[in-house]
mmCIF entry with sequence, helices, sheets and N, C-alpha, C, O atoms, coordinates in Angstrom:
data_MODEL
# 
_entry.id   MODEL 
# 
_entity.id                         1 
_entity.type                       polymer 
_entity.pdbx_number_of_molecules   1 
# 
_entity_poly.entity_id                      1 
_entity_poly.type                           'polypeptide(L)' 
_entity_poly.nstd_linkage                   no 
_entity_poly.nstd_monomer                   no 
_entity_poly.pdbx_seq_one_letter_code       MHTTKAVGKGTGLAIAHQIVVEKHGGAIAVNSTLGEATEFLITLTVKGG 
_entity_poly.pdbx_seq_one_letter_code_can   MHTTKAVGKGTGLAIAHQIVVEKHGGAIAVNSTLGEATEFLITLTVKGG 
_entity_poly.pdbx_strand_id                 A 
# 
loop_
_entity_poly_seq.entity_id 
_entity_poly_seq.num 
_entity_poly_seq.mon_id 
_entity_poly_seq.hetero 
1 1  MET n 
1 2  HIS n 
1 3  THR n 
1 4  THR n 
1 5  LYS n 
1 6  ALA n 
1 7  VAL n 
1 8  GLY n 
1 9  LYS n 
1 10 GLY n 
1 11 THR n 
1 12 GLY n 
1 13 LEU n 
1 14 ALA n 
1 15 ILE n 
1 16 ALA n 
1 17 HIS n 
1 18 GLN n 
1 19 ILE n 
1 20 VAL n 
1 21 VAL n 
1 22 GLU n 
1 23 LYS n 
1 24 HIS n 
1 25 GLY n 
1 26 GLY n 
1 27 ALA n 
1 28 ILE n 
1 29 ALA n 
1 30 VAL n 
1 31 ASN n 
1 32 SER n 
1 33 THR n 
1 34 LEU n 
1 35 GLY n 
1 36 GLU n 
1 37 ALA n 
1 38 THR n 
1 39 GLU n 
1 40 PHE n 
1 41 LEU n 
1 42 ILE n 
1 43 THR n 
1 44 LEU n 
1 45 THR n 
1 46 VAL n 
1 47 LYS n 
1 48 GLY n 
1 49 GLY n 
# 
_struct_asym.id          A 
_struct_asym.entity_id   1 
# 
loop_
_struct_conf.conf_type_id 
_struct_conf.id 
_struct_conf.pdbx_PDB_helix_id 
_struct_conf.beg_label_comp_id 
_struct_conf.beg_label_asym_id 
_struct_conf.beg_label_seq_id 
_struct_conf.pdbx_beg_PDB_ins_code 
_struct_conf.end_label_comp_id 
_struct_conf.end_label_asym_id 
_struct_conf.end_label_seq_id 
_struct_conf.pdbx_end_PDB_ins_code 
_struct_conf.beg_auth_comp_id 
_struct_conf.beg_auth_asym_id 
_struct_conf.beg_auth_seq_id 
_struct_conf.end_auth_comp_id 
_struct_conf.end_auth_asym_id 
_struct_conf.end_auth_seq_id 
_struct_conf.pdbx_PDB_helix_class 
_struct_conf.details 
_struct_conf.pdbx_PDB_helix_length 
HELX_P HELX_P1 AA1 GLY A 12 ? HIS A 17 ? GLY A 12 HIS A 17 1 ? 6 
HELX_P HELX_P2 AA2 GLN A 18 ? LYS A 23 ? GLN A 18 LYS A 23 3 ? 6 
# 
_struct_conf_type.id          HELX_P 
_struct_conf_type.criteria    ? 
_struct_conf_type.reference   ? 
# 
_struct_sheet.id               AA1 
_struct_sheet.type             ? 
_struct_sheet.number_strands   2 
_struct_sheet.details          ? 
# 
_struct_sheet_order.sheet_id     AA1 
_struct_sheet_order.range_id_1   1 
_struct_sheet_order.range_id_2   2 
_struct_sheet_order.offset       ? 
_struct_sheet_order.sense        anti-parallel 
# 
loop_
_struct_sheet_range.sheet_id 
_struct_sheet_range.id 
_struct_sheet_range.beg_label_comp_id 
_struct_sheet_range.beg_label_asym_id 
_struct_sheet_range.beg_label_seq_id 
_struct_sheet_range.pdbx_beg_PDB_ins_code 
_struct_sheet_range.end_label_comp_id 
_struct_sheet_range.end_label_asym_id 
_struct_sheet_range.end_label_seq_id 
_struct_sheet_range.pdbx_end_PDB_ins_code 
_struct_sheet_range.beg_auth_comp_id 
_struct_sheet_range.beg_auth_asym_id 
_struct_sheet_range.beg_auth_seq_id 
_struct_sheet_range.end_auth_comp_id 
_struct_sheet_range.end_auth_asym_id 
_struct_sheet_range.end_auth_seq_id 
AA1 1 ALA A 27 ? THR A 33 ? ALA A 27 THR A 33 
AA1 2 ALA A 37 ? THR A 43 ? ALA A 37 THR A 43 
# 
loop_
_atom_site.group_PDB 
_atom_site.id 
_atom_site.type_symbol 
_atom_site.label_atom_id 
_atom_site.label_alt_id 
_atom_site.label_comp_id 
_atom_site.label_asym_id 
_atom_site.label_entity_id 
_atom_site.label_seq_id 
_atom_site.pdbx_PDB_ins_code 
_atom_site.Cartn_x 
_atom_site.Cartn_y 
_atom_site.Cartn_z 
_atom_site.occupancy 
_atom_site.B_iso_or_equiv 
_atom_site.pdbx_formal_charge 
_atom_site.auth_seq_id 
_atom_site.auth_comp_id 
_atom_site.auth_asym_id 
_atom_site.auth_atom_id 
_atom_site.pdbx_PDB_model_num 
ATOM 1   N N  . MET A 1 1  ? 9.829   5.093   -1.236  1.00 0.00 ? 1  MET A N  1 
ATOM 2   C CA . MET A 1 1  ? 8.428   5.290   -0.936  1.00 0.00 ? 1  MET A CA 1 
ATOM 3   C C  . MET A 1 1  ? 8.149   6.787   -0.882  1.00 0.00 ? 1  MET A C  1 
ATOM 4   O O  . MET A 1 1  ? 8.978   7.563   -0.406  1.00 0.00 ? 1  MET A O  1 
ATOM 5   N N  . HIS A 1 2  ? 6.992   7.183   -1.367  1.00 0.00 ? 2  HIS A N  1 
ATOM 6   C CA . HIS A 1 2  ? 6.615   8.590   -1.399  1.00 0.00 ? 2  HIS A CA 1 
ATOM 7   C C  . HIS A 1 2  ? 5.479   8.851   -0.419  1.00 0.00 ? 2  HIS A C  1 
ATOM 8   O O  . HIS A 1 2  ? 4.535   8.066   -0.324  1.00 0.00 ? 2  HIS A O  1 
ATOM 9   N N  . THR A 1 3  ? 5.577   9.943   0.298   1.00 0.00 ? 3  THR A N  1 
ATOM 10  C CA . THR A 1 3  ? 4.486   10.375  1.182   1.00 0.00 ? 3  THR A CA 1 
ATOM 11  C C  . THR A 1 3  ? 4.495   11.890  1.285   1.00 0.00 ? 3  THR A C  1 
ATOM 12  O O  . THR A 1 3  ? 5.536   12.523  1.111   1.00 0.00 ? 3  THR A O  1 
ATOM 13  N N  . THR A 1 4  ? 3.350   12.464  1.565   1.00 0.00 ? 4  THR A N  1 
ATOM 14  C CA . THR A 1 4  ? 3.267   13.918  1.749   1.00 0.00 ? 4  THR A CA 1 
ATOM 15  C C  . THR A 1 4  ? 3.223   14.265  3.230   1.00 0.00 ? 4  THR A C  1 
ATOM 16  O O  . THR A 1 4  ? 3.150   15.440  3.591   1.00 0.00 ? 4  THR A O  1 
ATOM 17  N N  . LYS A 1 5  ? 3.267   13.255  4.085   1.00 0.00 ? 5  LYS A N  1 
ATOM 18  C CA . LYS A 1 5  ? 3.211   13.491  5.529   1.00 0.00 ? 5  LYS A CA 1 
ATOM 19  C C  . LYS A 1 5  ? 4.603   13.814  6.078   1.00 0.00 ? 5  LYS A C  1 
ATOM 20  O O  . LYS A 1 5  ? 5.621   13.441  5.496   1.00 0.00 ? 5  LYS A O  1 
ATOM 21  N N  . ALA A 1 6  ? 4.617   14.507  7.198   1.00 0.00 ? 6  ALA A N  1 
ATOM 22  C CA . ALA A 1 6  ? 5.879   14.865  7.852   1.00 0.00 ? 6  ALA A CA 1 
ATOM 23  C C  . ALA A 1 6  ? 6.558   13.621  8.422   1.00 0.00 ? 6  ALA A C  1 
ATOM 24  O O  . ALA A 1 6  ? 5.902   12.616  8.697   1.00 0.00 ? 6  ALA A O  1 
ATOM 25  N N  . VAL A 1 7  ? 7.871   13.697  8.595   1.00 0.00 ? 7  VAL A N  1 
ATOM 26  C CA . VAL A 1 7  ? 8.631   12.606  9.187   1.00 0.00 ? 7  VAL A CA 1 
ATOM 27  C C  . VAL A 1 7  ? 8.063   12.285  10.560  1.00 0.00 ? 7  VAL A C  1 
ATOM 28  O O  . VAL A 1 7  ? 7.802   13.183  11.361  1.00 0.00 ? 7  VAL A O  1 
ATOM 29  N N  . GLY A 1 8  ? 7.874   10.995  10.824  1.00 0.00 ? 8  GLY A N  1 
ATOM 30  C CA . GLY A 1 8  ? 7.321   10.575  12.103  1.00 0.00 ? 8  GLY A CA 1 
ATOM 31  C C  . GLY A 1 8  ? 5.800   10.537  12.137  1.00 0.00 ? 8  GLY A C  1 
ATOM 32  O O  . GLY A 1 8  ? 5.211   10.147  13.145  1.00 0.00 ? 8  GLY A O  1 
ATOM 33  N N  . LYS A 1 9  ? 5.165   10.934  11.053  1.00 0.00 ? 9  LYS A N  1 
ATOM 34  C CA . LYS A 1 9  ? 3.702   10.928  10.968  1.00 0.00 ? 9  LYS A CA 1 
ATOM 35  C C  . LYS A 1 9  ? 3.252   9.923   9.917   1.00 0.00 ? 9  LYS A C  1 
ATOM 36  O O  . LYS A 1 9  ? 2.400   10.220  9.080   1.00 0.00 ? 9  LYS A O  1 
ATOM 37  N N  . GLY A 1 10 ? 3.840   8.720   9.974   1.00 0.00 ? 10 GLY A N  1 
ATOM 38  C CA . GLY A 1 10 ? 3.610   7.710   8.947   1.00 0.00 ? 10 GLY A CA 1 
ATOM 39  C C  . GLY A 1 10 ? 2.211   7.140   8.924   1.00 0.00 ? 10 GLY A C  1 
ATOM 40  O O  . GLY A 1 10 ? 1.493   7.138   9.924   1.00 0.00 ? 10 GLY A O  1 
ATOM 41  N N  . THR A 1 11 ? 1.853   6.664   7.768   1.00 0.00 ? 11 THR A N  1 
ATOM 42  C CA . THR A 1 11 ? 0.581   5.966   7.584   1.00 0.00 ? 11 THR A CA 1 
ATOM 43  C C  . THR A 1 11 ? 0.833   4.477   7.735   1.00 0.00 ? 11 THR A C  1 
ATOM 44  O O  . THR A 1 11 ? 1.970   4.063   7.962   1.00 0.00 ? 11 THR A O  1 
ATOM 45  N N  . GLY A 1 12 ? -0.194  3.679   7.616   1.00 0.00 ? 12 GLY A N  1 
ATOM 46  C CA . GLY A 1 12 ? -0.043  2.230   7.688   1.00 0.00 ? 12 GLY A CA 1 
ATOM 47  C C  . GLY A 1 12 ? 0.941   1.705   6.669   1.00 0.00 ? 12 GLY A C  1 
ATOM 48  O O  . GLY A 1 12 ? 1.711   0.791   6.964   1.00 0.00 ? 12 GLY A O  1 
ATOM 49  N N  . LEU A 1 13 ? 0.928   2.277   5.459   1.00 0.00 ? 13 LEU A N  1 
ATOM 50  C CA . LEU A 1 13 ? 1.853   1.819   4.421   1.00 0.00 ? 13 LEU A CA 1 
ATOM 51  C C  . LEU A 1 13 ? 3.300   2.151   4.783   1.00 0.00 ? 13 LEU A C  1 
ATOM 52  O O  . LEU A 1 13 ? 4.205   1.364   4.506   1.00 0.00 ? 13 LEU A O  1 
ATOM 53  N N  . ALA A 1 14 ? 3.520   3.299   5.394   1.00 0.00 ? 14 ALA A N  1 
ATOM 54  C CA . ALA A 1 14 ? 4.875   3.666   5.824   1.00 0.00 ? 14 ALA A CA 1 
ATOM 55  C C  . ALA A 1 14 ? 5.366   2.715   6.911   1.00 0.00 ? 14 ALA A C  1 
ATOM 56  O O  . ALA A 1 14 ? 6.535   2.330   6.928   1.00 0.00 ? 14 ALA A O  1 
ATOM 57  N N  . ILE A 1 15 ? 4.473   2.344   7.808   1.00 0.00 ? 15 ILE A N  1 
ATOM 58  C CA . ILE A 1 15 ? 4.839   1.401   8.864   1.00 0.00 ? 15 ILE A CA 1 
ATOM 59  C C  . ILE A 1 15 ? 5.123   0.029   8.262   1.00 0.00 ? 15 ILE A C  1 
ATOM 60  O O  . ILE A 1 15 ? 6.086   -0.634  8.647   1.00 0.00 ? 15 ILE A O  1 
ATOM 61  N N  . ALA A 1 16 ? 4.286   -0.396  7.320   1.00 0.00 ? 16 ALA A N  1 
ATOM 62  C CA . ALA A 1 16 ? 4.518   -1.678  6.633   1.00 0.00 ? 16 ALA A CA 1 
ATOM 63  C C  . ALA A 1 16 ? 5.868   -1.661  5.929   1.00 0.00 ? 16 ALA A C  1 
ATOM 64  O O  . ALA A 1 16 ? 6.586   -2.661  5.950   1.00 0.00 ? 16 ALA A O  1 
ATOM 65  N N  . HIS A 1 17 ? 6.223   -0.546  5.308   1.00 0.00 ? 17 HIS A N  1 
ATOM 66  C CA . HIS A 1 17 ? 7.515   -0.416  4.624   1.00 0.00 ? 17 HIS A CA 1 
ATOM 67  C C  . HIS A 1 17 ? 8.658   -0.581  5.617   1.00 0.00 ? 17 HIS A C  1 
ATOM 68  O O  . HIS A 1 17 ? 9.632   -1.276  5.327   1.00 0.00 ? 17 HIS A O  1 
ATOM 69  N N  . GLN A 1 18 ? 8.552   0.041   6.773   1.00 0.00 ? 18 GLN A N  1 
ATOM 70  C CA . GLN A 1 18 ? 9.598   -0.089  7.784   1.00 0.00 ? 18 GLN A CA 1 
ATOM 71  C C  . GLN A 1 18 ? 9.779   -1.550  8.191   1.00 0.00 ? 18 GLN A C  1 
ATOM 72  O O  . GLN A 1 18 ? 10.906  -2.032  8.301   1.00 0.00 ? 18 GLN A O  1 
ATOM 73  N N  . ILE A 1 19 ? 8.683   -2.240  8.409   1.00 0.00 ? 19 ILE A N  1 
ATOM 74  C CA . ILE A 1 19 ? 8.761   -3.630  8.858   1.00 0.00 ? 19 ILE A CA 1 
ATOM 75  C C  . ILE A 1 19 ? 9.263   -4.546  7.751   1.00 0.00 ? 19 ILE A C  1 
ATOM 76  O O  . ILE A 1 19 ? 10.214  -5.301  7.952   1.00 0.00 ? 19 ILE A O  1 
ATOM 77  N N  . VAL A 1 20 ? 8.634   -4.486  6.590   1.00 0.00 ? 20 VAL A N  1 
ATOM 78  C CA . VAL A 1 20 ? 8.946   -5.420  5.506   1.00 0.00 ? 20 VAL A CA 1 
ATOM 79  C C  . VAL A 1 20 ? 10.312  -5.138  4.887   1.00 0.00 ? 20 VAL A C  1 
ATOM 80  O O  . VAL A 1 20 ? 11.120  -6.054  4.734   1.00 0.00 ? 20 VAL A O  1 
ATOM 81  N N  . VAL A 1 21 ? 10.577  -3.889  4.531   1.00 0.00 ? 21 VAL A N  1 
ATOM 82  C CA . VAL A 1 21 ? 11.796  -3.549  3.789   1.00 0.00 ? 21 VAL A CA 1 
ATOM 83  C C  . VAL A 1 21 ? 12.985  -3.320  4.714   1.00 0.00 ? 21 VAL A C  1 
ATOM 84  O O  . VAL A 1 21 ? 14.030  -3.950  4.548   1.00 0.00 ? 21 VAL A O  1 
ATOM 85  N N  . GLU A 1 22 ? 12.835  -2.428  5.684   1.00 0.00 ? 22 GLU A N  1 
ATOM 86  C CA . GLU A 1 22 ? 13.974  -2.043  6.510   1.00 0.00 ? 22 GLU A CA 1 
ATOM 87  C C  . GLU A 1 22 ? 14.361  -3.120  7.520   1.00 0.00 ? 22 GLU A C  1 
ATOM 88  O O  . GLU A 1 22 ? 15.549  -3.363  7.731   1.00 0.00 ? 22 GLU A O  1 
ATOM 89  N N  . LYS A 1 23 ? 13.390  -3.762  8.142   1.00 0.00 ? 23 LYS A N  1 
ATOM 90  C CA . LYS A 1 23 ? 13.708  -4.747  9.180   1.00 0.00 ? 23 LYS A CA 1 
ATOM 91  C C  . LYS A 1 23 ? 13.927  -6.151  8.639   1.00 0.00 ? 23 LYS A C  1 
ATOM 92  O O  . LYS A 1 23 ? 14.718  -6.910  9.199   1.00 0.00 ? 23 LYS A O  1 
ATOM 93  N N  . HIS A 1 24 ? 13.231  -6.513  7.545   1.00 0.00 ? 24 HIS A N  1 
ATOM 94  C CA . HIS A 1 24 ? 13.295  -7.885  7.057   1.00 0.00 ? 24 HIS A CA 1 
ATOM 95  C C  . HIS A 1 24 ? 13.894  -8.030  5.667   1.00 0.00 ? 24 HIS A C  1 
ATOM 96  O O  . HIS A 1 24 ? 13.977  -9.146  5.154   1.00 0.00 ? 24 HIS A O  1 
ATOM 97  N N  . GLY A 1 25 ? 14.314  -6.932  5.041   1.00 0.00 ? 25 GLY A N  1 
ATOM 98  C CA . GLY A 1 25 ? 14.956  -7.001  3.727   1.00 0.00 ? 25 GLY A CA 1 
ATOM 99  C C  . GLY A 1 25 ? 14.043  -7.452  2.608   1.00 0.00 ? 25 GLY A C  1 
ATOM 100 O O  . GLY A 1 25 ? 14.517  -7.943  1.584   1.00 0.00 ? 25 GLY A O  1 
ATOM 101 N N  . GLY A 1 26 ? 12.747  -7.295  2.784   1.00 0.00 ? 26 GLY A N  1 
ATOM 102 C CA . GLY A 1 26 ? 11.775  -7.682  1.767   1.00 0.00 ? 26 GLY A CA 1 
ATOM 103 C C  . GLY A 1 26 ? 11.487  -6.542  0.812   1.00 0.00 ? 26 GLY A C  1 
ATOM 104 O O  . GLY A 1 26 ? 12.257  -5.587  0.706   1.00 0.00 ? 26 GLY A O  1 
ATOM 105 N N  . ALA A 1 27 ? 10.374  -6.656  0.123   1.00 0.00 ? 27 ALA A N  1 
ATOM 106 C CA . ALA A 1 27 ? 9.988   -5.636  -0.858  1.00 0.00 ? 27 ALA A CA 1 
ATOM 107 C C  . ALA A 1 27 ? 8.478   -5.484  -0.865  1.00 0.00 ? 27 ALA A C  1 
ATOM 108 O O  . ALA A 1 27 ? 7.743   -6.429  -0.580  1.00 0.00 ? 27 ALA A O  1 
ATOM 109 N N  . ILE A 1 28 ? 8.023   -4.274  -1.195  1.00 0.00 ? 28 ILE A N  1 
ATOM 110 C CA . ILE A 1 28 ? 6.605   -4.001  -1.389  1.00 0.00 ? 28 ILE A CA 1 
ATOM 111 C C  . ILE A 1 28 ? 6.456   -3.351  -2.763  1.00 0.00 ? 28 ILE A C  1 
ATOM 112 O O  . ILE A 1 28 ? 7.137   -2.375  -3.079  1.00 0.00 ? 28 ILE A O  1 
ATOM 113 N N  . ALA A 1 29 ? 5.555   -3.909  -3.575  1.00 0.00 ? 29 ALA A N  1 
ATOM 114 C CA . ALA A 1 29 ? 5.255   -3.337  -4.889  1.00 0.00 ? 29 ALA A CA 1 
ATOM 115 C C  . ALA A 1 29 ? 3.760   -3.050  -4.941  1.00 0.00 ? 29 ALA A C  1 
ATOM 116 O O  . ALA A 1 29 ? 2.970   -3.697  -4.253  1.00 0.00 ? 29 ALA A O  1 
ATOM 117 N N  . VAL A 1 30 ? 3.380   -2.077  -5.762  1.00 0.00 ? 30 VAL A N  1 
ATOM 118 C CA . VAL A 1 30 ? 1.976   -1.694  -5.877  1.00 0.00 ? 30 VAL A CA 1 
ATOM 119 C C  . VAL A 1 30 ? 1.582   -1.665  -7.345  1.00 0.00 ? 30 VAL A C  1 
ATOM 120 O O  . VAL A 1 30 ? 2.267   -1.071  -8.177  1.00 0.00 ? 30 VAL A O  1 
ATOM 121 N N  . ASN A 1 31 ? 0.463   -2.320  -7.649  1.00 0.00 ? 31 ASN A N  1 
ATOM 122 C CA . ASN A 1 31 ? -0.153  -2.238  -8.977  1.00 0.00 ? 31 ASN A CA 1 
ATOM 123 C C  . ASN A 1 31 ? -1.502  -1.585  -8.777  1.00 0.00 ? 31 ASN A C  1 
ATOM 124 O O  . ASN A 1 31 ? -2.296  -2.043  -7.956  1.00 0.00 ? 31 ASN A O  1 
ATOM 125 N N  . SER A 1 32 ? -1.777  -0.513  -9.521  1.00 0.00 ? 32 SER A N  1 
ATOM 126 C CA . SER A 1 32 ? -3.021  0.206   -9.310  1.00 0.00 ? 32 SER A CA 1 
ATOM 127 C C  . SER A 1 32 ? -3.615  0.671   -10.630 1.00 0.00 ? 32 SER A C  1 
ATOM 128 O O  . SER A 1 32 ? -2.906  1.133   -11.524 1.00 0.00 ? 32 SER A O  1 
ATOM 129 N N  . THR A 1 33 ? -4.934  0.539   -10.729 1.00 0.00 ? 33 THR A N  1 
ATOM 130 C CA . THR A 1 33 ? -5.674  1.062   -11.872 1.00 0.00 ? 33 THR A CA 1 
ATOM 131 C C  . THR A 1 33 ? -6.682  2.054   -11.318 1.00 0.00 ? 33 THR A C  1 
ATOM 132 O O  . THR A 1 33 ? -7.574  1.684   -10.555 1.00 0.00 ? 33 THR A O  1 
ATOM 133 N N  . LEU A 1 34 ? -6.538  3.309   -11.702 1.00 0.00 ? 34 LEU A N  1 
ATOM 134 C CA . LEU A 1 34 ? -7.372  4.391   -11.182 1.00 0.00 ? 34 LEU A CA 1 
ATOM 135 C C  . LEU A 1 34 ? -8.860  4.055   -11.305 1.00 0.00 ? 34 LEU A C  1 
ATOM 136 O O  . LEU A 1 34 ? -9.348  3.717   -12.384 1.00 0.00 ? 34 LEU A O  1 
ATOM 137 N N  . GLY A 1 35 ? -9.554  4.153   -10.199 1.00 0.00 ? 35 GLY A N  1 
ATOM 138 C CA . GLY A 1 35 ? -10.982 3.914   -10.181 1.00 0.00 ? 35 GLY A CA 1 
ATOM 139 C C  . GLY A 1 35 ? -11.391 2.455   -10.177 1.00 0.00 ? 35 GLY A C  1 
ATOM 140 O O  . GLY A 1 35 ? -12.584 2.149   -10.162 1.00 0.00 ? 35 GLY A O  1 
ATOM 141 N N  . GLU A 1 36 ? -10.417 1.540   -10.190 1.00 0.00 ? 36 GLU A N  1 
ATOM 142 C CA . GLU A 1 36 ? -10.756 0.119   -10.236 1.00 0.00 ? 36 GLU A CA 1 
ATOM 143 C C  . GLU A 1 36 ? -10.229 -0.650  -9.033  1.00 0.00 ? 36 GLU A C  1 
ATOM 144 O O  . GLU A 1 36 ? -11.009 -1.095  -8.191  1.00 0.00 ? 36 GLU A O  1 
ATOM 145 N N  . ALA A 1 37 ? -8.917  -0.810  -8.948  1.00 0.00 ? 37 ALA A N  1 
ATOM 146 C CA . ALA A 1 37 ? -8.368  -1.653  -7.886  1.00 0.00 ? 37 ALA A CA 1 
ATOM 147 C C  . ALA A 1 37 ? -6.913  -1.294  -7.617  1.00 0.00 ? 37 ALA A C  1 
ATOM 148 O O  . ALA A 1 37 ? -6.233  -0.701  -8.453  1.00 0.00 ? 37 ALA A O  1 
ATOM 149 N N  . THR A 1 38 ? -6.459  -1.669  -6.431  1.00 0.00 ? 38 THR A N  1 
ATOM 150 C CA . THR A 1 38 ? -5.054  -1.538  -6.064  1.00 0.00 ? 38 THR A CA 1 
ATOM 151 C C  . THR A 1 38 ? -4.614  -2.849  -5.450  1.00 0.00 ? 38 THR A C  1 
ATOM 152 O O  . THR A 1 38 ? -5.303  -3.416  -4.602  1.00 0.00 ? 38 THR A O  1 
ATOM 153 N N  . GLU A 1 39 ? -3.450  -3.327  -5.891  1.00 0.00 ? 39 GLU A N  1 
ATOM 154 C CA . GLU A 1 39 ? -2.901  -4.593  -5.410  1.00 0.00 ? 39 GLU A CA 1 
ATOM 155 C C  . GLU A 1 39 ? -1.535  -4.325  -4.795  1.00 0.00 ? 39 GLU A C  1 
ATOM 156 O O  . GLU A 1 39 ? -0.681  -3.697  -5.422  1.00 0.00 ? 39 GLU A O  1 
ATOM 157 N N  . PHE A 1 40 ? -1.327  -4.799  -3.569  1.00 0.00 ? 40 PHE A N  1 
ATOM 158 C CA . PHE A 1 40 ? -0.044  -4.671  -2.892  1.00 0.00 ? 40 PHE A CA 1 
ATOM 159 C C  . PHE A 1 40 ? 0.623   -6.040  -2.876  1.00 0.00 ? 40 PHE A C  1 
ATOM 160 O O  . PHE A 1 40 ? 0.029   -7.019  -2.424  1.00 0.00 ? 40 PHE A O  1 
ATOM 161 N N  . LEU A 1 41 ? 1.854   -6.108  -3.368  1.00 0.00 ? 41 LEU A N  1 
ATOM 162 C CA . LEU A 1 41 ? 2.604   -7.356  -3.399  1.00 0.00 ? 41 LEU A CA 1 
ATOM 163 C C  . LEU A 1 41 ? 3.735   -7.261  -2.380  1.00 0.00 ? 41 LEU A C  1 
ATOM 164 O O  . LEU A 1 41 ? 4.590   -6.380  -2.469  1.00 0.00 ? 41 LEU A O  1 
ATOM 165 N N  . ILE A 1 42 ? 3.730   -8.168  -1.418  1.00 0.00 ? 42 ILE A N  1 
ATOM 166 C CA . ILE A 1 42 ? 4.745   -8.166  -0.373  1.00 0.00 ? 42 ILE A CA 1 
ATOM 167 C C  . ILE A 1 42 ? 5.609   -9.414  -0.549  1.00 0.00 ? 42 ILE A C  1 
ATOM 168 O O  . ILE A 1 42 ? 5.103   -10.535 -0.589  1.00 0.00 ? 42 ILE A O  1 
ATOM 169 N N  . THR A 1 43 ? 6.923   -9.199  -0.654  1.00 0.00 ? 43 THR A N  1 
ATOM 170 C CA . THR A 1 43 ? 7.852   -10.298 -0.860  1.00 0.00 ? 43 THR A CA 1 
ATOM 171 C C  . THR A 1 43 ? 8.802   -10.390 0.333   1.00 0.00 ? 43 THR A C  1 
ATOM 172 O O  . THR A 1 43 ? 9.437   -9.404  0.709   1.00 0.00 ? 43 THR A O  1 
ATOM 173 N N  . LEU A 1 44 ? 8.893   -11.581 0.922   1.00 0.00 ? 44 LEU A N  1 
ATOM 174 C CA . LEU A 1 44 ? 9.813   -11.848 2.016   1.00 0.00 ? 44 LEU A CA 1 
ATOM 175 C C  . LEU A 1 44 ? 10.635  -13.082 1.669   1.00 0.00 ? 44 LEU A C  1 
ATOM 176 O O  . LEU A 1 44 ? 10.128  -14.013 1.043   1.00 0.00 ? 44 LEU A O  1 
ATOM 177 N N  . THR A 1 45 ? 11.888  -13.092 2.070   1.00 0.00 ? 45 THR A N  1 
ATOM 178 C CA . THR A 1 45 ? 12.741  -14.245 1.869   1.00 0.00 ? 45 THR A CA 1 
ATOM 179 C C  . THR A 1 45 ? 12.641  -15.150 3.098   1.00 0.00 ? 45 THR A C  1 
ATOM 180 O O  . THR A 1 45 ? 12.752  -14.697 4.237   1.00 0.00 ? 45 THR A O  1 
ATOM 181 N N  . VAL A 1 46 ? 12.430  -16.424 2.836   1.00 0.00 ? 46 VAL A N  1 
ATOM 182 C CA . VAL A 1 46 ? 12.349  -17.389 3.926   1.00 0.00 ? 46 VAL A CA 1 
ATOM 183 C C  . VAL A 1 46 ? 13.697  -18.102 4.007   1.00 0.00 ? 46 VAL A C  1 
ATOM 184 O O  . VAL A 1 46 ? 14.142  -18.733 3.049   1.00 0.00 ? 46 VAL A O  1 
ATOM 185 N N  . LYS A 1 47 ? 14.340  -17.986 5.176   1.00 0.00 ? 47 LYS A N  1 
ATOM 186 C CA . LYS A 1 47 ? 15.635  -18.618 5.374   1.00 0.00 ? 47 LYS A CA 1 
ATOM 187 C C  . LYS A 1 47 ? 15.431  -20.003 5.959   1.00 0.00 ? 47 LYS A C  1 
ATOM 188 O O  . LYS A 1 47 ? 14.680  -20.177 6.919   1.00 0.00 ? 47 LYS A O  1 
ATOM 189 N N  . GLY A 1 48 ? 16.103  -20.994 5.373   1.00 0.00 ? 48 GLY A N  1 
ATOM 190 C CA . GLY A 1 48 ? 15.995  -22.364 5.864   1.00 0.00 ? 48 GLY A CA 1 
ATOM 191 C C  . GLY A 1 48 ? 16.695  -22.513 7.201   1.00 0.00 ? 48 GLY A C  1 
ATOM 192 O O  . GLY A 1 48 ? 17.648  -21.788 7.486   1.00 0.00 ? 48 GLY A O  1 
ATOM 193 N N  . GLY A 1 49 ? 16.243  -23.429 8.009   1.00 0.00 ? 49 GLY A N  1 
ATOM 194 C CA . GLY A 1 49 ? 16.807  -23.583 9.333   1.00 0.00 ? 49 GLY A CA 1 
ATOM 195 C C  . GLY A 1 49 ? 17.229  -24.934 9.580   1.00 0.00 ? 49 GLY A C  1 
ATOM 196 O O  . GLY A 1 49 ? 17.732  -25.236 10.663  1.00 0.00 ? 49 GLY A O  1 
# 
């Protein structure tokens, strides 16, 4: 993930990355078209119980 902010000064996306990727082993992908739309895809694995 890329950011121009200092360490510890995360944005919402940085916090989402910590939760989804680092804590839950998921993934976040971004599809964006300049001036039109941005789509965030969040993938989590569901473990059977």
